[in-house]
C-alpha positions in Angstrom: 89.1 133.8 91.5 85.8 132.6 93.0 84.4 131.7 89.6 87.7 129.8 88.7 87.3 127.7 91.9 83.7 126.9 91.2 84.5 125.9 87.6 87.3 123.6 88.8 84.9 121.9 91.3 82.2 121.6 88.6 84.7 120.1 86.1 85.9 117.5 88.7 82.4 116.5 89.5 81.5 116.1 85.8 84.6 114.0 85.0 83.9 111.8 88.0 80.3 111.2 86.9 81.3 110.1 83.4 83.7 107.4 84.6 82.5 104.0 83.3 84.0 100.5 83.5 86.1 99.3 80.6 83.8 98.0 77.9 84.3 94.4 76.7 86.2 94.7 73.4 89.7 94.6 72.0 92.4 96.6 73.7 93.4 99.7 71.7 96.9 101.0 71.0 96.8 103.5 73.8 96.5 100.8 76.4 93.1 102.0 77.5 91.9 98.5 78.5 90.2 95.6 76.9 91.2 92.1 75.8 94.2 90.9 73.8 95.4 87.4 72.9 98.5 85.8 71.5 98.5 82.4 69.9 101.3 80.3 71.4 100.5 76.9 69.6 97.7 75.5 67.5 95.6 74.9 70.7 97.1 77.3 73.2 96.7 81.1 73.7 97.8 83.7 76.2 94.7 85.9 76.9 94.6 89.2 78.9 92.0 91.7 79.9 92.9 95.0 81.5 90.3 97.2 83.2 90.3 100.9 84.2 90.0 102.4 87.7 86.3 101.8 87.9 86.3 98.2 86.5 86.0 95.7 89.4 88.2 92.7 89.7 85.2 90.4 89.2 84.4 92.2 85.9 88.0 91.9 84.7 88.2 88.2 85.5 84.8 87.5 83.9 85.9 89.3 80.7 89.0 87.2 80.6 87.1 83.9 80.8 84.6 85.1 78.2 87.3 86.0 75.8 89.0 82.6 76.3 85.7 80.9 75.7 85.0 82.9 72.5 88.5 82.0 71.1 87.9 78.3 71.9 84.5 78.2 70.1 85.9 80.3 67.1 88.8 77.8 66.7 86.4 74.8 66.7 87.1 73.5 70.2 84.7 72.6 72.9 86.5 73.3 76.2 89.5 75.2 77.5 91.6 74.8 80.6 93.5 77.6 82.3 97.1 76.5 82.7 98.4 79.6 84.4 96.0 82.4 85.6 96.8 85.5 87.5 95.2 88.9 88.3 97.4 91.8 89.0 96.4 95.0 90.9 98.0 98.3 90.2 97.2 100.5 93.2 98.1 104.2 93.7 97.2 106.8 96.3 96.0 110.2 94.9 95.9 113.3 97.0 93.5 116.1 96.1 93.4 119.4 97.9 90.0 120.2 99.3 88.9 123.3 97.4 86.8 124.5 100.4 89.5 124.3 103.0 90.9 127.5 104.5 94.3 127.0 102.8 92.9 126.6 99.2 89.6 128.4 99.3 88.9 131.8 97.8 85.9 131.9 100.2 87.6 131.5 103.5 91.2 132.3 104.1 92.5 133.4 107.5 95.6 135.6 107.1 97.6 134.1 110.0 101.3 134.2 109.5 104.4 133.4 111.5 108.0 134.5 111.1 110.4 131.8 110.0 113.7 131.9 108.2 113.6 135.7 107.6 110.1 135.6 106.0 106.5 135.5 107.0 104.9 132.1 106.3 101.2 131.2 106.1 99.8 129.3 109.1 96.6 127.3 109.0 95.5 126.1 112.5 93.3 123.4 111.0 96.2 121.9 108.9 96.2 121.2 105.2 92.9 119.7 104.1 93.8 117.1 101.5 91.5 114.2 100.5 93.3 110.9 99.8 91.8 108.1 97.7 93.1 104.8 96.5 92.8 103.9 92.8 93.0 100.3 91.8 93.3 98.9 88.3 93.1 95.2 87.6 94.6 93.1 84.8 93.9 89.4 84.5 95.9 87.0 82.3 95.7 83.3 81.6 97.4 80.8 79.4 94.7 78.5 78.0 94.8 75.1 76.5 91.9 74.1 74.2 90.4 70.7 73.6 87.6 68.8 71.8 84.9 66.6 73.2 83.7 66.7 76.8 85.7 68.8 79.2 88.1 66.8 81.5 86.1 65.5 84.5 87.4 66.6 87.9 89.6 69.4 86.5 88.5 72.7 88.3 90.5 74.7 85.7 88.6 73.2 82.7 85.6 75.1 81.3 82.9 74.2 78.7 83.4 77.1 76.3 79.8 77.3 75.1 78.4 77.4 78.7 80.9 80.2 79.6 79.7 82.2 76.6 76.0 81.6 77.6 76.5 82.4 81.2 78.9 85.4 81.1 78.1 86.9 77.7 75.3 89.1 79.2 77.2 90.0 82.4 80.1 92.0 80.9 80.0 95.7 80.2 79.5 96.1 76.4 80.5 99.2 74.4 77.8 101.9 74.2 76.0 102.3 70.9 
């Protein structure tokens, strides 16, 4: 029993250490994260980027803008403007029993009991030791409109595509290898 508990703790630490942000690349069929786009018209796309639980909101929004800029340049345009843009947060609370608490530990387990409902029940004077953590996942989406020539002056939603690629291209997490 003791070796099983130690193995479980070691496995949890190993998995936690391996968690990396979603790499910049196309989304896969499993929905593991990445970018996707849908052409709506000749000069209009809907672009999304989904991150995992260790990808920050900033990284997700940067990757979205980078993908929009790459599409703009690839289609022969100079600038793009975000018509609609949103970032959604999927948040959940995860409870994990503390493996070293008296209730779950093979190392320390007081055998206090009380009589209730015709049976002896376990009693832990320190309560149940459970760790709670919040896990957030972000997904950004935008509808973009592309144009040629200089970007519209005074439009805060308009971006020079080549400048965005130059400024953000080195700041996103790339796939290993």
